[in-house]
Structure formats: structure tokens, C-alpha cells
C-alpha positions as CSV (number, residue, x, y, z in Angstrom):
1,M,6.5,2.2,23.5
2,D,8.4,-0.6,21.7
3,E,9.3,0.3,18.1
4,K,7.2,-2.7,16.8
5,D,4.2,-1.2,18.6
6,L,4.8,1.9,16.4
7,H,4.6,-0.1,13.1
8,A,0.8,-0.5,12.8
9,P,-0.1,3.1,13.7
10,G,2.8,4.3,11.5
11,L,1.6,2.3,8.6
12,A,-1.9,3.6,9.1
13,V,-0.9,7.3,9.0
14,R,1.5,6.6,6.2
15,R,-1.4,5.2,4.1
16,Q,-3.7,8.1,5.1
17,V,-1.1,10.7,4.0
18,L,0.5,9.0,1.0
19,G,-2.3,6.7,-0.2
20,D,-2.6,2.9,-0.3
21,A,-1.2,2.7,-3.9
22,Y,2.1,4.5,-3.1
23,V,2.6,2.6,0.2
24,N,1.8,-0.8,-1.3
25,E,4.3,-0.1,-4.1
26,S,7.0,1.0,-1.7
27,V,6.5,-2.1,0.5
28,A,6.3,-4.4,-2.5
29,K,9.6,-3.0,-3.9
30,A,11.4,-3.4,-0.6
31,D,13.9,-6.2,-1.2
32,A,16.2,-7.6,1.5
33,F,18.4,-4.6,1.2
34,M,15.6,-1.9,1.4
35,A,13.3,-3.7,3.9
36,P,15.1,-2.4,7.0
37,L,14.7,1.2,5.8
38,Q,11.0,0.7,5.1
39,E,10.6,-0.6,8.6
40,Y,12.6,2.2,10.1
41,L,10.6,4.9,8.2
42,T,7.2,3.3,9.1
43,E,8.1,2.9,12.8
44,H,10.1,6.1,13.4
45,C,9.0,8.7,11.0
46,W,5.4,7.7,10.6
47,G,4.8,5.9,13.9
48,A,6.8,7.9,16.4
49,V,6.5,11.4,14.8
50,W,3.5,11.7,12.5
51,T,1.1,10.1,15.0
52,R,2.0,12.5,17.8
53,P,-0.8,14.8,18.9
54,G,1.1,18.1,19.0
55,L,0.5,19.0,15.3
56,D,-2.2,18.0,12.8
57,L,-1.4,16.3,9.6
58,K,-1.8,19.4,7.5
59,T,0.7,21.3,9.6
60,R,3.2,18.4,9.4
61,S,2.8,18.3,5.6
62,M,3.4,22.1,5.4
63,L,6.6,21.7,7.4
64,N,7.7,18.8,5.2
65,L,7.2,20.9,2.0
66,A,9.4,23.6,3.5
67,M,12.1,21.2,4.8
68,L,12.2,19.3,1.5
69,T,12.6,22.5,-0.4
70,A,15.4,23.6,1.9
71,L,17.1,20.2,1.6
72,N,16.7,20.1,-2.2
73,R,14.9,16.8,-2.2
74,P,12.7,17.0,-5.3
75,H,11.7,13.3,-5.4
76,E,10.5,13.4,-1.8
77,L,8.9,16.8,-2.4
78,R,6.8,15.4,-5.1
79,I,5.6,12.5,-2.9
80,H,4.9,14.9,0.0
81,L,3.1,17.4,-2.2
82,R,0.6,14.6,-3.0
83,G,0.3,13.9,0.7
84,A,-0.1,17.6,1.5
85,I,-3.0,17.8,-0.9
86,R,-4.6,14.8,0.8
87,N,-4.1,16.6,4.1
88,G,-5.8,19.8,2.9
89,V,-2.9,22.0,1.9
90,T,-4.1,24.4,-0.8
91,A,-2.2,25.7,-3.8
92,Q,-2.2,29.1,-2.3
93,E,-0.7,27.7,0.9
94,M,2.0,26.0,-1.2
95,Q,2.8,29.3,-2.9
96,E,3.3,30.9,0.5
97,I,5.4,28.1,1.8
98,F,7.7,28.2,-1.3
99,L,7.9,32.0,-1.3
100,Q,9.0,31.8,2.4
101,C,11.6,29.2,1.4
102,G,12.8,31.6,-1.4
103,A,13.5,34.2,1.2
104,Y,15.4,31.9,3.5
105,C,16.7,29.1,1.2
106,G,17.2,31.0,-2.1
107,A,15.3,31.6,-5.3
108,P,16.5,28.4,-7.0
109,A,15.1,26.2,-4.3
110,A,11.7,28.1,-4.4
111,L,11.7,27.9,-8.2
112,E,12.2,24.1,-8.3
113,S,9.5,23.6,-5.7
114,F,7.0,25.8,-7.6
115,K,7.7,23.8,-10.8
116,I,7.2,20.5,-9.1
117,A,4.1,21.7,-7.3
118,K,2.6,22.9,-10.6
119,E,3.1,19.5,-12.1
120,V,1.6,17.7,-9.2
121,L,-1.4,20.0,-9.0
122,A,-1.9,19.5,-12.8
123,E,-2.0,15.7,-12.2
124,G,-4.9,16.2,-9.8
125,A,-2.8,14.5,-7.2
126,G,-4.0,13.4,-3.8
127,A,-6.3,10.7,-4.9
128,D,-5.4,7.0,-4.9
């Protein structure tokens, strides 16, 4: 499949997971410098990976929470926590993910993710 053929399905699943407001803002902020990255993310991450049938969106979100914790990417974690909530990941499942990360990535990583998740949950995230 041509990468341009991946843009529309990628954009659709990106909107489904992250919400129209977030995606609209990201696209609107994409100047000439950032536009190629927005296209790449939409086509390759969202279009080529998130649309695959092998895992459901909830499982993909749970994996992202663990990976973003391991990689210490708090900004992206916050974004994907909102998406995880939209995909049905519960607060209890988040706790288990971050505890697992604590065992394998270290307590500081788990602590940071717990703090961010607590803030996101308090915001009532997941809605547009």
C-alpha cells in the first residue's frame, strides 16, 4: 500500500484515539518545518501500525503507556493517557501498567507516570 493510501485511515484512527480537538490543533500548528513530521506520524504510526488488525486499540494504548514510561516521555504520555481512556483503559489497568514498569524500568519512571495519570484522570480526560 502506498504511504499516501495510509493517510486517510491513519488520520481517522488518530482522531478516534486522540480526539478531533487535539488532532485539529496539531495539524493547524504544523508549519512548513513540522508538516513533514505530521504527515509521517499520520501515515506510518497511525496508518501503517494503529490500523493493523493484530491488536485492538485498547491493547495498543496499554503498550504505549508502558513504552512511554520506559522512554521517559511525559508529554507524549499525557497525550496517550487521554487516548487510552478513550480506548477503554481503566485507572486500575493504568496502575498495573505503571507498577509493571516500576519493576522493569525503575521506581522514578513509575512514579512520574502515576503522577501524570492522576492529573489526567482528575481532568476527566478522554472527551473532546
